[in-house]
C-alpha positions as CSV (number, residue, x, y, z in Angstrom):
1,M,101.2,83.1,111.0
2,R,101.9,80.9,108.0
3,L,99.0,80.8,105.5
4,L,98.4,78.6,102.5
5,Y,95.9,79.6,99.9
6,L,94.6,76.8,97.6
7,I,93.1,77.6,94.2
8,D,92.9,75.9,90.8
9,S,95.3,78.3,89.2
10,L,96.1,82.0,89.1
11,A,94.9,82.5,85.5
12,G,92.6,85.5,85.2
13,G,89.2,85.7,86.8
14,G,87.5,87.4,89.8
15,A,88.3,84.8,92.4
16,E,92.0,84.8,91.4
17,S,92.0,88.6,91.7
18,V,90.5,88.5,95.1
19,L,93.1,86.0,96.3
20,V,96.0,87.9,94.8
21,N,94.8,91.2,96.3
22,L,94.4,89.8,99.8
23,T,97.8,87.9,99.6
24,H,99.7,91.0,98.5
25,Y,98.0,93.2,101.1
26,L,98.8,90.8,104.0
27,S,102.3,90.2,102.8
28,Q,103.0,94.0,102.5
29,N,101.2,95.2,105.6
30,E,101.3,92.3,108.2
31,P,105.0,91.4,108.8
32,K,104.1,88.5,111.0
33,I,102.1,86.8,108.2
34,D,103.8,84.5,105.7
35,C,101.5,83.9,102.7
36,H,101.9,81.0,100.2
37,V,99.7,80.0,97.3
38,A,99.2,76.4,96.0
39,T,97.7,75.9,92.6
40,L,96.2,72.6,91.3
41,Y,97.4,73.2,87.8
42,P,100.3,75.2,86.2
43,T,99.7,78.9,85.6
44,S,101.0,80.7,82.5
45,E,103.8,83.1,83.1
46,K,101.7,86.1,81.9
47,Y,99.4,85.5,84.9
48,L,102.3,85.2,87.4
49,K,103.8,88.6,86.6
50,G,104.0,90.7,89.8
51,K,103.2,87.8,92.1
52,D,105.9,88.3,94.8
53,F,104.7,85.5,97.1
54,P,105.7,81.8,96.8
55,V,103.5,79.8,94.4
56,H,103.6,76.0,94.7
57,C,102.0,74.0,91.8
58,L,100.6,70.5,92.6
59,N,100.6,69.6,88.9
60,M,97.4,67.6,89.1
61,P,96.9,65.8,85.7
62,S,93.1,66.3,85.8
63,K,90.3,67.9,87.8
64,Y,89.4,64.7,89.7
65,A,92.9,63.2,90.1
66,L,93.3,61.8,93.6
67,T,97.0,62.3,93.3
68,G,96.3,65.9,94.4
69,V,95.6,64.7,97.9
70,S,99.1,63.1,98.3
71,R,100.7,66.2,96.7
72,L,98.9,68.6,99.0
73,R,99.8,66.3,101.9
74,G,103.4,66.5,101.0
75,L,103.3,70.3,100.8
76,L,101.6,70.6,104.2
77,S,104.1,68.2,105.8
78,S,107.1,70.1,104.4
79,E,106.0,73.7,105.1
80,D,104.2,73.6,108.4
81,F,101.3,75.9,107.7
82,D,99.0,77.3,110.4
83,L,95.8,77.6,108.3
84,V,94.6,76.6,104.8
85,H,92.2,78.8,102.9
86,A,90.7,77.2,99.7
87,H,89.0,79.0,96.8
88,L,86.8,77.5,94.0
89,F,86.0,74.0,92.9
90,P,87.7,71.5,92.8
91,A,90.2,73.1,95.2
92,N,87.5,72.9,97.9
93,Y,87.0,69.2,97.4
94,L,90.8,68.6,97.5
95,A,91.1,70.6,100.7
96,A,88.2,68.7,102.3
97,L,89.6,65.3,101.5
98,T,93.0,66.3,102.8
99,S,91.7,67.9,105.9
100,W,91.0,64.5,107.5
101,E,94.7,63.9,107.9
102,Y,95.3,67.4,109.4
103,P,92.6,67.9,112.0
104,D,94.6,70.4,113.9
105,I,94.9,72.9,111.0
106,P,91.9,75.2,110.6
107,W,90.5,74.8,107.0
108,L,88.6,77.7,105.5
109,Y,86.7,78.1,102.2
110,T,85.4,81.1,100.2
111,E,82.2,80.7,98.2
112,H,82.5,83.0,95.2
113,S,79.3,82.4,93.3
114,M,75.5,82.2,94.0
115,W,75.2,79.1,92.0
116,N,77.1,76.2,90.3
117,R,76.3,73.3,88.1
118,R,76.6,70.8,91.0
119,R,73.4,72.2,92.5
120,R,71.5,70.8,89.5
121,F,71.8,67.4,91.0
122,L,70.1,66.6,94.3
123,A,72.1,63.4,94.5
124,L,75.2,65.5,95.0
125,R,73.8,67.2,98.1
126,P,74.9,64.6,100.6
127,V,78.4,64.7,99.0
128,E,78.5,68.5,99.2
129,H,77.3,68.3,102.8
130,I,80.3,66.1,103.7
131,I,82.7,68.4,101.8
132,Y,81.5,71.7,103.3
133,S,81.3,70.2,106.8
134,R,85.1,69.9,106.7
135,F,85.6,73.6,106.8
136,R,85.6,75.5,110.2
137,H,84.1,78.5,108.4
138,I,82.9,79.4,105.0
139,I,83.3,83.0,103.7
140,A,80.5,84.2,101.3
141,V,81.5,87.2,99.1
142,S,78.0,88.6,99.3
143,Q,74.8,88.1,101.3
144,V,73.0,86.5,98.4
145,V,75.8,84.0,98.0
146,A,75.4,83.1,101.7
147,D,71.7,82.8,101.3
148,N,71.9,80.5,98.3
149,L,74.5,78.3,99.8
150,T,72.5,77.8,103.0
151,R,69.4,77.0,101.0
152,W,71.4,74.3,99.3
153,L,73.1,73.1,102.5
154,P,71.2,74.3,105.6
155,S,73.6,72.5,107.8
156,V,76.4,75.0,107.1
157,H,74.4,78.0,108.2
158,S,76.3,78.6,111.4
159,K,79.7,78.4,109.6
160,V,79.0,81.1,107.0
161,R,80.5,84.6,107.3
162,V,79.9,87.3,104.7
163,I,83.1,89.2,103.8
164,P,82.8,91.1,100.5
165,N,85.6,91.3,98.0
166,G,88.0,94.3,98.2
167,V,89.8,96.3,95.6
168,V,93.2,97.9,95.9
169,L,92.3,101.5,95.6
170,S,96.0,102.6,95.6
171,Q,96.6,100.7,92.3
172,L,93.5,102.0,90.5
173,Q,93.8,105.3,88.7
174,H,90.8,107.6,89.3
175,V,90.2,110.4,86.8
176,H,87.4,112.9,86.1
177,R,86.0,111.9,82.8
178,D,85.0,113.9,79.7
179,W,81.4,113.0,79.0
180,S,81.2,115.0,75.7
181,P,78.2,113.9,73.7
182,N,80.0,114.6,70.5
183,R,82.3,111.6,70.6
184,G,81.4,108.0,69.8
185,A,80.7,106.0,72.9
186,V,82.5,102.8,73.9
187,L,80.9,100.0,75.9
188,L,83.2,97.6,77.7
189,F,82.6,94.0,78.8
190,A,85.4,92.3,80.6
191,G,85.1,88.7,81.7
192,R,84.8,85.1,80.5
193,L,83.1,84.5,77.2
194,E,80.8,81.9,78.6
195,H,77.0,81.4,78.9
196,V,76.9,82.6,82.5
197,K,78.2,86.1,81.6
198,G,75.2,86.8,79.2
199,V,77.3,88.2,76.3
200,D,74.6,86.9,73.9
201,V,72.0,89.1,75.6
202,L,74.5,92.1,75.4
203,L,75.0,91.6,71.7
204,K,71.3,91.6,71.1
205,A,70.9,94.7,73.1
206,F,73.8,96.4,71.4
207,A,72.3,95.7,68.0
208,S,69.5,98.2,68.7
209,L,71.9,101.0,69.8
210,P,73.0,103.8,67.5
211,P,75.8,102.9,65.0
212,S,78.2,105.5,66.6
213,I,78.5,103.2,69.6
214,T,81.3,100.5,69.8
215,L,81.4,97.4,72.0
216,W,84.7,96.0,73.3
217,L,84.7,92.4,74.6
218,A,87.8,91.7,76.7
219,G,88.3,88.1,77.7
220,T,88.5,84.6,76.5
221,G,86.2,81.6,76.7
222,S,84.7,78.6,75.0
223,Q,81.8,80.5,73.4
224,R,83.9,83.2,71.6
225,T,83.2,81.6,68.2
226,L,79.4,81.4,69.0
227,F,79.4,85.1,70.0
228,E,81.4,86.1,66.9
229,R,78.8,84.3,64.8
230,L,75.9,86.0,66.7
231,A,77.5,89.4,66.1
232,S,77.7,88.7,62.4
233,D,74.1,87.5,62.3
234,L,73.0,90.7,64.1
235,G,74.9,92.8,61.6
236,V,77.2,94.4,64.2
237,S,80.5,92.7,63.6
238,E,82.2,95.9,62.5
239,R,81.3,97.6,65.7
240,V,82.2,94.7,68.1
241,K,85.9,94.3,69.0
242,F,86.9,90.9,70.4
243,L,90.0,91.9,72.3
244,G,90.9,88.5,73.8
245,F,92.9,88.3,77.1
246,R,94.0,91.7,78.3
247,S,96.3,92.6,81.1
248,D,95.3,96.3,80.9
249,V,91.6,96.1,81.7
250,Q,91.9,99.1,84.0
251,Q,93.2,101.2,81.1
252,L,90.3,99.9,79.0
253,M,87.9,101.0,81.8
254,L,89.4,104.5,81.7
255,E,88.9,104.7,77.9
256,A,85.3,103.3,77.9
257,D,82.2,105.2,78.6
258,C,80.5,102.4,80.4
259,L,81.2,98.9,81.8
260,V,78.5,96.4,81.1
261,L,77.9,93.2,83.1
262,P,74.9,91.3,81.6
263,S,75.5,88.2,83.8
264,R,72.9,85.5,84.4
265,W,74.3,84.9,87.9
266,E,77.3,86.3,89.9
267,G,78.8,86.3,93.3
268,L,80.4,89.8,93.7
269,P,82.2,90.6,90.5
270,M,85.6,92.3,91.0
271,V,85.5,94.0,87.6
272,M,82.4,95.9,88.7
273,L,84.1,97.0,91.9
274,E,87.2,98.1,90.0
275,A,85.2,100.0,87.4
276,M,83.3,101.9,90.2
277,A,86.6,102.7,91.9
278,V,88.2,104.2,88.8
279,G,85.1,106.3,87.9
280,T,83.6,104.3,85.0
281,P,79.8,104.0,85.0
282,V,78.5,100.5,85.4
283,V,75.4,98.9,83.9
284,A,74.8,95.4,85.3
285,T,72.1,92.9,85.7
286,A,70.4,92.7,89.1
287,V,71.8,89.2,90.0
288,G,73.9,87.9,92.8
289,G,75.6,90.4,95.0
290,I,75.4,93.2,92.4
291,P,72.3,94.9,93.9
292,E,74.1,94.9,97.3
293,V,76.6,97.4,95.8
294,I,74.7,99.2,93.0
295,E,71.7,101.2,93.9
296,N,69.9,101.8,90.6
297,G,70.3,105.4,89.4
298,V,72.5,106.3,92.4
299,T,75.7,104.3,92.1
300,G,75.1,102.7,88.7
301,W,72.3,101.2,86.7
302,L,70.5,97.9,87.0
303,A,68.7,95.8,84.4
304,P,66.9,92.4,84.7
305,P,68.9,89.4,83.4
306,E,67.9,87.8,80.0
307,D,66.2,91.0,78.9
308,A,67.9,92.5,75.8
309,I,65.3,95.1,75.3
310,T,65.5,96.6,78.8
311,L,69.2,96.3,78.8
312,A,69.4,98.4,75.6
313,Q,67.1,101.0,77.2
314,V,69.2,101.2,80.4
315,L,72.4,101.5,78.3
316,S,70.9,104.4,76.4
317,Q,70.0,106.1,79.6
318,A,73.5,105.5,81.1
319,L,75.2,107.1,78.0
320,E,73.1,110.3,78.3
321,N,73.4,113.3,80.7
322,G,77.0,113.8,81.5
323,E,76.3,115.7,84.7
324,K,74.1,113.0,86.2
325,K,76.6,110.4,85.1
326,Q,79.4,112.2,87.0
327,Q,77.3,112.3,90.1
328,I,76.7,108.6,89.9
329,C,80.4,107.9,89.4
330,E,81.4,109.9,92.4
331,S,78.7,108.1,94.5
332,A,80.0,104.8,93.2
333,R,83.6,105.5,94.2
334,A,82.5,106.6,97.7
335,R,80.6,103.3,98.0
336,I,83.7,101.3,97.2
337,M,85.9,103.3,99.5
338,D,83.5,102.8,102.4
339,S,82.8,99.1,102.1
340,Y,84.7,97.3,99.3
341,S,88.3,98.3,99.7
342,I,91.1,95.7,100.3
343,E,91.7,97.3,103.7
344,V,88.1,96.5,104.8
345,M,88.3,93.0,103.4
346,A,91.7,92.2,104.9
347,R,90.7,93.4,108.3
348,K,87.6,91.2,108.4
349,T,89.5,88.2,107.0
350,L,92.4,88.5,109.4
351,A,90.0,88.8,112.3
352,L,88.5,85.5,111.2
353,Y,91.9,83.9,110.9
354,T,92.8,85.0,114.4
355,E,89.6,83.6,115.7
356,L,90.1,80.3,114.1
357,L,93.7,80.0,115.3
358,G,92.7,81.0,118.8
359,D,90.0,78.2,118.7
360,S,92.6,75.8,117.4
361,D,95.1,76.7,120.2
362,G,92.4,76.2,122.8
């Protein structure tokens, strides 16, 4: 089985992590499967480290360049793939446009988020209907992602399958933590510095927490300068560390007392699953697929989005009571092992591939 995964690039991010985890797992555990990845744009070498599968770059000059169709067509003609699995926009549009010329190949798409900017414009709904209709099946990473997609495009309802993201437990160090109340606490945010991630709400919440607490912000994004200015205006600049891109986020999780996800919307964030797997407590907003994983006070803590006051209260609660926190961490890891491991995800995905290829053969 020769598989081609299509994605914008392999530069950071949850969707990229999902794809890499799955590709590595299949390559290492399924000898009859040959995995390749095609990216629309070049990927920096720092993001390609450890990628032991073939990566083909289509070198599209811009997001909407139609040359991508001819370049993807050339790759498909030369490599003879059995199935194409696309991730993210505009890779899904490129895949849909190219699929007309390859009707015998099953085309699959994974929807990673509960919302995107295209859904602001009703005029785009007919276009989206055409694009999504080109895929034999659409994987949604959580039930809420599936529900939101089918509200936007009711016609795809029968195509949607929910397969949650999976983490590679064998690569994640799990340690019992020292929750000593005498040391200064560290909060960690890891993700894009963009509006959707709610870092502005986190900074406002953080400003009301005791001065012994430090906030680490790991990631890059277009709003970094805005967030730095906000931290200065709130008088917390000295306690907020902008770490930029980090390849050692797991180590940061092990050093932090809590991972915070103040997102405005999400699909199923990989950083949350990874933190739960390594034993780091998680405080997150109750958006997207997060409440499908975190039961408030049992496997983590939930707060409403856009609410800095409540977020601060929940963070204070999460930093207290080491014994309770340890129980929550153990329950969280058990939750990940049962339902959100790469083994579970790969088994479900491979079953779908087999089904699609069987239909194609028939």
